[in-house]
C-alpha positions in Angstrom: 72.7 19.7 -28.1 71.8 16.7 -25.8 74.8 17.3 -23.4 74.0 20.9 -23.0 70.2 20.4 -22.6 71.2 17.7 -19.8 73.4 19.9 -17.8 70.9 22.7 -18.1 68.2 20.6 -16.8 70.7 19.1 -13.6 71.7 22.7 -13.0 68.2 23.9 -12.7 67.0 21.0 -10.4 70.2 22.1 -7.8 72.6 19.5 -9.5 70.0 16.5 -8.8 69.8 14.7 -12.1 67.1 12.0 -11.1 64.9 15.2 -10.1 65.6 16.6 -13.5 64.5 13.4 -15.3 61.5 13.4 -13.2 60.6 17.1 -13.7 61.6 17.5 -17.5 59.4 14.0 -18.2 56.5 15.7 -16.6 56.8 19.1 -18.2 57.0 17.4 -21.6 54.1 15.3 -20.6 52.1 18.3 -19.5 53.1 19.9 -22.8 51.6 17.2 -24.9 48.5 17.0 -23.2 46.4 19.0 -25.8 47.5 16.1 -28.3 46.7 13.4 -26.1 43.2 14.9 -25.7 42.5 15.1 -29.1 44.2 11.5 -29.5 41.6 10.3 -27.0 38.5 11.8 -28.6 39.8 10.5 -31.7 39.3 7.0 -30.0 36.3 7.5 -28.6 34.6 8.5 -32.0 36.2 5.3 -33.6 34.8 3.2 -31.2 31.1 4.9 -31.6 31.4 4.6 -35.1 32.8 1.2 -35.1 29.8 -0.8 -36.0 28.8 1.6 -39.1 32.3 1.1 -40.4 31.9 -2.7 -40.3 28.5 -2.3 -41.9 30.3 -0.1 -44.6 33.1 -2.6 -45.1 30.9 -5.2 -45.7 28.8 -3.2 -48.2 31.7 -2.0 -50.3 34.2 -4.9 -49.8 34.5 -5.0 -53.9 34.6 -1.2 -54.2 37.4 0.5 -52.3 37.2 3.7 -53.9 33.3 3.9 -52.8 34.1 2.6 -49.3 36.9 5.5 -49.0 34.2 7.9 -49.8 31.7 6.6 -47.7 34.2 6.5 -44.6 35.4 10.3 -44.8 31.8 10.9 -45.0 31.3 9.2 -42.1 33.7 10.6 -40.1 33.3 13.9 -41.5 29.8 14.0 -39.9 31.4 13.4 -36.6 33.9 16.2 -37.0 37.0 13.8 -37.1 38.6 11.5 -39.6 40.2 7.9 -39.9 43.8 9.6 -39.3 42.8 11.6 -36.3 43.8 9.1 -33.8 47.1 8.7 -35.4 48.3 11.9 -36.1 48.5 13.1 -32.3 50.3 10.0 -31.3 53.0 10.8 -34.3 53.4 14.1 -33.2 54.4 13.2 -30.0 57.3 10.9 -31.1 59.8 13.5 -31.3 59.5 14.6 -27.9 59.5 10.8 -26.5 62.6 10.6 -28.2 64.2 13.6 -26.7 63.4 12.4 -23.2 64.6 9.0 -23.8 67.9 11.0 -24.8 67.8 13.0 -21.8 67.5 10.0 -19.4 70.1 7.7 -20.9 72.9 10.5 -21.8 76.2 8.9 -20.6 78.4 11.6 -19.9 76.0 14.0 -18.2 74.5 11.8 -15.9 78.0 10.4 -14.8 78.6 11.0 -10.8 74.6 11.2 -10.4 72.7 8.8 -8.4 68.9 8.3 -7.1 69.1 7.4 -3.4 72.5 6.1 -3.7 72.2 4.2 -6.9 74.2 5.1 -9.8 72.0 6.6 -12.5 74.3 5.6 -15.3 74.9 2.1 -14.5 72.5 -0.9 -15.6 71.6 -3.7 -13.3 74.1 -5.9 -14.2 76.8 -3.1 -13.8 75.3 -2.5 -10.2 75.4 -6.0 -9.3 79.2 -6.2 -10.7 80.1 -3.3 -8.5 77.8 -3.5 -5.6 76.7 -7.0 -5.6 73.1 -8.5 -5.0 72.9 -7.6 -1.4 73.6 -3.8 -1.5 71.5 -0.7 -1.2 72.0 0.3 -5.1 70.8 -3.0 -6.3 67.8 -2.5 -3.9 66.8 1.3 -5.2 66.9 -0.6 -8.8 64.7 -3.3 -7.6 62.3 -0.9 -6.3 62.2 1.2 -9.6 61.8 -2.1 -11.5 58.9 -3.4 -9.2 57.2 -0.1 -9.7 57.5 -0.2 -13.8 56.1 -3.8 -13.4 53.4 -2.8 -11.4 52.6 0.1 -13.8 52.9 -2.2 -16.6 50.2 -4.8 -15.2 47.8 -1.8 -14.6 48.2 -1.0 -18.1 47.5 -4.6 -19.2 44.4 -5.1 -17.4 43.2 -1.7 -18.4 43.8 -2.7 -22.2 42.1 -6.4 -21.4 38.9 -4.7 -20.4 38.6 -2.1 -23.3 39.5 -4.5 -26.0 36.5 -4.7 -28.4 35.3 -8.7 -28.7 35.9 -8.7 -32.4 39.3 -8.2 -31.7 41.4 -11.2 -33.5 42.3 -13.9 -30.3 45.9 -13.3 -31.2 45.7 -9.6 -30.9 43.8 -10.0 -27.9 46.4 -12.0 -26.2 49.5 -9.9 -27.7 48.2 -6.6 -26.7 47.7 -6.8 -23.1 51.5 -8.0 -22.9 53.0 -5.1 -24.7 53.2 -2.6 -21.4 55.3 -5.2 -20.0 58.3 -4.2 -22.7 59.2 -1.4 -20.5 60.0 -3.9 -17.8 62.3 -5.5 -20.1 63.9 -2.2 -21.3 64.2 -1.4 -17.5 66.3 -4.2 -17.1 69.0 -3.7 -19.7 69.1 0.0 -19.6 70.7 2.5 -17.2 68.8 3.2 -13.9 68.0 6.8 -15.3 66.3 5.3 -18.1 64.3 3.0 -15.8 63.3 6.2 -13.9 62.2 7.9 -16.8 60.0 5.0 -18.1 58.6 4.6 -14.4 57.6 8.1 -14.5 56.2 8.1 -18.4 54.3 4.9 -18.2 52.6 6.0 -14.8 51.5 9.1 -16.4 50.2 7.3 -19.5 48.2 5.4 -17.4 46.6 7.9 -15.2 46.1 10.1 -18.4 44.3 7.5 -20.2 42.3 6.5 -17.4 41.2 10.0 -16.8 40.6 10.7 -20.4 38.8 7.5 -20.9 36.4 8.8 -18.0 36.1 12.2 -19.7 34.9 11.0 -23.2 32.9 7.8 -22.0 
């Protein structure tokens, strides 16, 4: 199934696998935009209700059943629920997995390149075959540098939006999480690094726009 999908996408893009990865990633993220909007709206409601939620937790800390009812009532008054921000994100996971499989398919990407750098090669393989002073290695480094830039922007946004009551440990860890994409790009094929770049850039732009929309 994945092999047929990748072959179809590459064929539709005129035989350019790199273009196929970019267009497919953008198409799927656009398709998932309504879920992202719901998730952003739910996150805003959760942020607005946070003081009331803390007050209820303190008031009914010895009565979990009553606390659950009060929380459900509080969210219901806002037309939301405690799970409203989680379910849209979970619904996106199968599509994210599909995009990853397309970007890392071992056989359908064979022979395809991005500006002369083979899409199916990891950075170690490119160094082995072409050397550190080579055009394919330079292309890979540029992609990784762009992934790093987007991760830095995401980390800065996370750091600026973390609530003050967040535990100190989480305040240190959460801004570092976007840099996981950089580590992944260093060990995965160039096709996967390209997917990570497009997907993470979309995520950053999407969350920035939606945060302003629901501010």
